[in-house]
C-alpha positions as CSV (number, residue, x, y, z in Angstrom):
1,M,5.1,-45.8,32.5
2,Q,3.7,-45.0,35.4
3,R,0.6,-47.6,36.2
4,L,-2.6,-46.0,38.2
5,T,-2.4,-46.7,41.6
6,R,-5.7,-48.5,43.2
7,D,-7.3,-44.6,44.2
8,Q,-6.6,-43.3,40.4
9,M,-7.9,-46.2,39.4
10,A,-11.4,-45.7,42.0
11,A,-11.6,-42.1,40.8
12,R,-11.2,-43.0,36.6
13,V,-14.3,-45.0,37.7
14,A,-15.7,-43.0,39.7
15,K,-15.8,-40.1,36.7
16,D,-18.4,-42.1,34.4
17,I,-21.2,-43.0,37.0
18,P,-24.0,-40.2,35.6
19,E,-25.9,-37.9,38.3
20,G,-29.3,-40.1,40.1
21,A,-27.4,-43.3,40.0
22,V,-28.1,-46.2,42.0
23,V,-24.6,-48.3,42.5
24,N,-23.6,-50.8,44.2
25,L,-19.8,-51.2,44.6
26,G,-18.4,-54.4,44.9
27,I,-15.5,-55.6,47.5
28,G,-12.3,-54.7,47.4
29,L,-11.0,-52.2,45.1
30,P,-14.3,-51.0,43.8
31,T,-15.2,-49.9,47.7
32,L,-12.5,-47.1,46.9
33,V,-14.7,-45.9,44.4
34,G,-17.7,-44.4,46.6
35,N,-15.1,-41.7,48.2
36,H,-14.0,-40.4,44.8
37,L,-17.7,-38.9,44.2
38,P,-17.9,-35.7,43.5
39,A,-20.5,-34.3,46.3
40,D,-21.9,-32.2,44.0
41,K,-23.3,-35.3,42.4
42,E,-26.2,-37.3,43.6
43,I,-25.4,-40.6,43.3
44,L,-27.2,-43.5,45.7
45,L,-24.7,-46.3,46.9
46,H,-26.4,-49.7,47.4
47,S,-24.7,-52.1,49.6
48,E,-25.3,-55.9,49.3
49,N,-26.0,-56.5,52.9
50,G,-29.1,-53.7,53.3
51,L,-28.3,-50.2,52.6
52,L,-28.6,-48.0,50.2
53,G,-27.2,-43.9,50.6
54,M,-24.0,-44.9,51.7
55,G,-21.6,-42.3,51.9
56,P,-18.3,-42.6,52.1
57,A,-15.2,-43.9,54.3
58,P,-15.7,-42.4,58.5
59,A,-12.8,-40.6,59.3
60,P,-10.6,-42.0,61.7
61,G,-12.3,-42.3,65.2
62,E,-15.9,-42.0,63.9
63,E,-16.3,-45.3,62.7
64,D,-19.8,-46.8,64.2
65,G,-19.3,-50.9,64.0
66,D,-23.0,-51.6,63.4
67,L,-22.6,-49.2,59.6
68,I,-20.8,-51.1,57.6
69,N,-21.0,-52.5,54.0
70,A,-20.7,-56.1,52.4
71,G,-17.0,-56.4,53.6
72,K,-17.5,-55.2,56.5
73,Q,-15.7,-52.0,56.6
74,P,-16.9,-48.4,57.7
75,V,-18.5,-46.7,55.1
76,T,-21.0,-43.5,56.4
77,I,-24.7,-43.2,55.7
78,K,-25.7,-40.1,54.1
79,P,-28.9,-37.8,55.0
80,G,-32.3,-40.1,53.3
81,G,-30.4,-43.3,53.5
82,S,-31.8,-46.2,54.3
83,Y,-31.6,-49.7,56.3
84,F,-33.2,-52.8,55.0
85,H,-33.3,-56.4,55.3
86,H,-31.2,-58.8,53.4
87,A,-33.8,-59.8,51.4
88,D,-34.9,-56.8,50.0
89,S,-31.5,-56.0,49.1
90,F,-31.0,-58.5,46.9
91,A,-34.8,-57.9,45.7
92,M,-33.0,-54.9,44.6
93,M,-30.5,-56.4,42.4
94,R,-32.3,-59.7,41.4
95,G,-35.5,-57.2,40.2
96,G,-32.8,-54.6,38.2
97,H,-33.1,-51.5,40.2
98,L,-29.3,-51.0,39.6
99,D,-28.0,-48.6,37.0
100,F,-24.3,-49.8,37.6
101,C,-22.3,-52.3,39.6
102,V,-18.9,-51.7,40.1
103,L,-16.8,-55.3,40.9
104,G,-13.3,-56.9,40.9
105,A,-12.7,-59.7,39.5
106,F,-10.0,-62.7,38.2
107,Q,-10.9,-62.4,34.9
108,V,-12.9,-60.8,31.9
109,S,-13.5,-62.4,28.8
110,E,-13.5,-61.0,25.4
111,K,-16.7,-61.1,25.2
112,G,-17.5,-60.1,28.6
113,D,-17.7,-62.8,30.5
114,L,-16.6,-62.8,34.5
115,A,-15.0,-64.8,36.8
116,N,-14.7,-63.4,40.6
117,W,-15.4,-65.2,42.7
118,H,-12.8,-68.2,43.2
119,T,-9.6,-69.1,41.4
120,G,-10.3,-72.9,41.9
121,A,-7.1,-73.6,43.3
122,P,-6.6,-76.2,46.5
123,G,-7.6,-74.6,49.4
124,A,-8.6,-71.3,47.8
125,I,-11.9,-69.9,49.4
126,P,-14.6,-69.4,47.6
127,A,-16.2,-66.3,47.5
128,V,-19.5,-66.1,45.9
129,G,-21.2,-62.8,47.7
130,G,-23.4,-61.2,45.9
131,A,-22.1,-61.1,42.7
132,M,-24.0,-63.3,40.5
133,D,-27.0,-61.2,41.4
134,L,-24.9,-58.2,40.9
135,A,-23.3,-59.7,37.5
136,I,-26.6,-60.5,36.1
137,G,-29.6,-57.6,38.0
138,A,-27.0,-54.5,37.3
139,K,-27.9,-52.9,33.9
140,Q,-24.3,-52.2,33.3
141,V,-21.3,-53.8,35.3
142,F,-18.0,-52.3,35.4
143,V,-15.1,-54.4,36.2
144,M,-12.3,-53.1,38.5
145,M,-8.7,-54.7,38.6
146,E,-5.3,-54.8,37.7
147,H,-4.7,-55.2,33.8
148,Q,-2.3,-58.7,34.7
149,T,-1.6,-61.3,37.3
150,K,1.2,-60.4,40.0
151,Q,3.2,-63.1,38.0
152,G,2.6,-60.7,34.7
153,E,-0.4,-63.3,32.8
154,S,-3.6,-61.4,30.7
155,K,-6.1,-60.7,33.2
156,I,-7.9,-60.5,29.9
157,V,-8.8,-63.1,28.5
158,P,-9.9,-65.4,25.3
159,Q,-12.0,-67.4,28.2
160,C,-11.8,-67.2,31.2
161,T,-10.6,-70.9,32.8
162,Y,-12.6,-69.7,36.4
163,P,-15.5,-71.0,37.4
164,L,-17.4,-68.2,35.8
165,T,-19.2,-65.0,37.4
166,G,-21.8,-64.3,34.9
167,I,-21.8,-64.7,30.7
168,G,-21.0,-61.6,28.5
169,C,-22.2,-59.0,31.6
170,V,-19.5,-56.9,31.8
171,T,-19.5,-53.4,30.0
172,R,-16.8,-51.8,30.7
173,I,-12.9,-52.6,32.3
174,Y,-10.9,-50.1,34.3
175,T,-7.6,-51.6,34.5
176,D,-4.3,-49.7,35.9
177,L,-3.5,-49.2,32.7
178,A,-6.3,-48.7,30.1
179,T,-9.7,-48.7,30.0
180,L,-11.3,-50.7,28.1
181,D,-15.5,-51.1,26.5
182,V,-16.9,-54.2,25.7
183,T,-18.8,-54.1,22.1
184,A,-20.1,-56.6,20.1
185,D,-16.8,-56.0,17.2
186,G,-14.8,-57.3,20.5
187,L,-12.8,-54.9,23.3
188,V,-11.8,-50.9,22.8
189,A,-9.3,-49.8,24.1
190,R,-9.1,-46.3,25.6
191,D,-7.7,-43.9,28.2
192,L,-4.6,-45.3,28.3
193,V,-2.8,-44.5,30.9
194,Q,1.0,-41.8,30.6
195,G,3.7,-43.5,28.3
196,L,1.9,-46.3,27.2
197,S,1.6,-47.0,23.7
198,F,-1.3,-48.7,22.4
199,D,1.4,-51.4,20.8
200,E,2.6,-52.3,24.4
201,L,-0.7,-52.4,25.9
202,Q,-1.8,-54.7,23.2
203,R,1.0,-57.1,23.6
204,L,0.4,-57.1,27.8
205,T,-3.3,-57.6,27.0
206,G,-4.3,-62.0,25.7
207,V,-6.2,-60.5,23.8
208,P,-6.7,-58.6,20.4
209,L,-7.9,-54.8,21.5
210,K,-9.1,-51.9,18.9
211,Q,-7.7,-48.5,19.5
212,A,-10.9,-45.8,19.9
């Protein structure tokens, strides 16, 4: 079994973003999605620090220190893109104007609860950012994360043990092992990596799964 690389995960998420969508990419892994969106699709990328029409990462040496995403990484801006005040950006997020957001996560529950801002560990630096606003404001919430922790524990759990970002907000989970849809009847697994059986995926996952 060969797990997906981070770029392969990003390409898999990008495949599910349709023409004309307005999308926010969260800090960390989700920022890679912008590098895999097809050039022939009109997809507007939003950044919570006040950008709409964000492009992929610039080529080395072409970075603009004034043009960054919410994670302070250098980005580009497409023709017709715009800059605006932080407050206007959050009004867009909270007002239901984003079709999708792609967020990283520490845990996702089988009911689609999301924990992605704090592990609760002593000394850990909490990082709320705009995640709570995105989780409740976007029409669909995609989570992109490794399937397991470095200790081999499932990050998909019956109930989140970390502080919650949002309740029942996640639509779909993309991991390095599979894509899982959050439904009223539980998690439905699809697109398993080559060489991984459904039974093995079930063994590595902390909650019951259904097969697509």
